[in-house]
N, C-alpha and C positions, 0 to 999 in steps of 0.2 A: 187498487192497489199507487199507490207512487212508487214513479221511481227517482232516485237526485240528478239531477238535471246532468254533473258529471260522470255519470255512467254511460249517455247517448252517443258521446265518440268510437266509448267503443264499441257498442253496440252494435254501432256502425260497421269497426272493423273487422267488426267477427260475424257480420253479414258477408262483409266485404270478402275475407279469408274465406270461408264454406260458399264461397257463389262462383269463386276463379276452380276449387275444386272438384267441386258437386258437377259442374258443366263440362266438366272430363273424364269422374272417375265415377260421381257419385260420389253418395257418404258427406257432404252436405249439413244436414246434420248432426253428422259423433266432434264436429265441430261446434254448433246453435245453440242444440238441447243442453248443455252440460250448464251452459254461461247462464242462460237461461232461472234453472235452476238455483245456480250459484247465485242469482240476482235475489232468493226470497222468492219467486213466485211458486204457489201450485201444484204439483204435479200435475192435469188435467191444463189447468191456466197453460203454461210452461208449451204444453202439445197443442193448444192451438195456436197462440201466439207463433208457435214453429211454423208452421201450415200457412199461417200469414206470410211472411218474410218467404218463406219458399217460393210461394203460390210468382212474386215477384222475380227471384232467380231461375228456376224453371222454363219462365213465360220467355226469358228474355234469354235464356239458352237456345230454345225452340225457335225464337224472332231470329236468332243470327243464323241456328240451323240451315234454313228457312230458306235462308233468300242467298243462301250458296251452296242450293239445288239440293241437299243432303237427306231430305224428308221425301219421302212417296204420302201425300194426305191419305190421298184413297188408300189407296194399301192397306193403310194401321185407319183408318173410319170405325173398324168397326173394334177394336181394340180400346179408343177409345171409350164406345159405343160401355163396353163390358167392365174396364178397368173402370170407370167413374162409377157404379153399379157394386162391384168388389168397394172402392174405399168406401162410398153412402153408409154400406154395413158395417163393412168392418169398425168404421170410426162411431157408429150409432151404440152397436154390439160393446165397446171400451168403456162406455160411458155406465158400462153397468157389470164387466170385470174385468179380472186387472191382467194384463199380457207378463204371466211367471213363465206357464210354459212357453212360449218360443224368444222367452229372455234366455229358456236353457238351450230349447232347441238351436236355433239359428247359431249359436256359433261356429256349429259343427257341420252342419252345412255350408256355410262360406270360409275354413279350410278347407274343404272338398272342392271347389272354385277356385281355389289362393292355387293349391295341388296337381288341380287338371292345367290350369294356364303354363303352370312352373316348364311341367314336362310335355306342353304341345305347344310349343316356345315358339311355334307362326301357325299358331290360332291366330281364326279373325284377319289374317293377311291381306288376303282379296274375300270375295264374293265362292263362296260355293255353290253346290247343288247344296237345294233342300229338302228337310227332311218332313216336312210336316207340309202340309195345304196354311195359307193365311188364315182363314174363315174360321179352322180347329186350336189351331195357335193361340189366334186373340182370343177366341171364347177361353178356352183355362187359362192360361200365362192373364189373361186384364182379372175377370177372375179373382184366383187368386190371388194373384201379387197385390193387381188392387187390392184389396183385401186386405192382406198382410199393413199393405202402407197405411191404409186407412188404424188396425187396428195397434202396428208396432212400429214399425219401419226402419228401423236399421235395416240397411244392405239392401233397399228398392231400387236404385240405378243396380245394381250390380247382376241381380237375379235378370234384373230385365236386360239387359247386354247380351249377358251370356246365353238367355235363350235367343233374344235373334241372330245372334251369330251362331249356335247346336242348330235353331232347329230353321231357320229362313235362312241360313248361308249367311249370313253378312260380312260386310267384314269388319274390325272393329270402329274405327269414323262410324258407315252408317251403323250400324249396333250404337252406337253410344245417341248419333242425334236422334234416334225412332223413340228412343229412351227418352230426351227430359220429354219426349210429346206426351208419354206415358204420364213421366211424375208429373208435367204439368194438371193434365185430368183427377190423378189422383191427390193431390194436392189443393185440388179445388175443390173437388168432391167435400173431403174431411173436412176442412175450410167448414165449407156452408154448414158443416154437422154440428161444427164447436161454435159458430158464430149462433145459432141453432139456441147453441145450452149457453148462452153468457161468458166462452170463455177463453175471450180473447182479450191482449190486451196492446188496443191497439196502435199508444206511442212507438212502446219498443217495437212495435210488431214493423211498420211503415218506415221506421227507421233505420231495423237491420234492411228490409227490402230493398230500400236506396243503395245499403251497400252488393244487394246480393246484384240489385241489376247493372250495376259498374262490373264488378268478379265474376259473371257469369258471362258479358260480355269480350271478357277477357281471357273468358277461357273457354269460350266459342273457337274466338280467332285463332287461341293457337294450336284449338284441334284443327281446325281446316287449312292450320301453314301448313303443321307440321303435320297433320295423320296419328297412322297408326301406331307408328314407330317409339313417337312420342305416348300415345294412351300408354301401350301397355305397360309398361313399371309404372306409371301414375298407377293406372288401374289394381293392379296385383299392390302396391302400398298401403291402397287405401282397404282393401282387401283385409288384408292381416291388420288394419289400427283399427279396422272395425273388432272384425274377430279377437284380438284384445280387447277394446275395453267393452265388449261384449261378458267373455270372459270372467278378466278383469271384479268388474259387477256381480256374477254368479260364487264367485270368492267371496265376496263380502259377504255377500247376502247369506 
C-alpha cells in the first residue's frame, strides 16, 4: 500500500502527540490507530503498523525513566518474560479470531478503574505495603495483560499502572515508569508476530515512530519533573477517553 507524501507530516505529528500522552498515562493507541485506519489501511496492517510505531515510544520512555532511576529491572525481569509470552500468544490468536468480546467487556473495566481513582484521591501518592509478592504478580499480570495487549490493546498501560499501585504498592510515578517496560515488551512481541505475517507498513510506522521518540521524551521528562500530582488528572482523563471511544464503537456496531 502506497501512501501520498502529504500524509507523512500528519503521521509524524500523530506519533508525537501519542508518544507524549502514552508516556504519561497510556492510551496512545487511542490516537494512532484511528488515524492509521482512516488512511485506508486494512485492520490487521493498521494494528501491525501501530505496534511498530509504539515500540519507539515505549522504548524511548523506558530509557528516560531508567536514566532517572525509576525502574528496578531486577524486580521486573519476570514480568518482561511473562509479558513477552502473553503478548506473542495474543497476537497469534488475533490472526484467527476477531476481538469483539474484549471490545464489549473492557469499557466497563475501565469505568471501574476511573471510579476507583476518583473515590481514592490519595491513591498512588506514595509507596505503600505490597499486597502481592513480585513473582506471582508478574506471572499473572504479565501473561494476562500481555495477552490482552497482543490481542486487543486499548487501556493496557492503565491496567499495568493500577496493578503496580494496588498490588505492589508503587507510587504512581514509579508505576508509570515500570508500566513502560511492560508496554515495550508486549509491543515488541506483538510486532514480531505481525512482521512474521507481513502486516506492517514500514514507511508509516517509522515516520510515526520518529514522532513517538520525541513525544515520549517530552512526556517522560514532564513526569520525572512534576511527579504524581501531574500524572493523576492525565491518567483519569485518558481512562475516560478510552472508555468513551470503546463504548461509542460498541454502540455503532
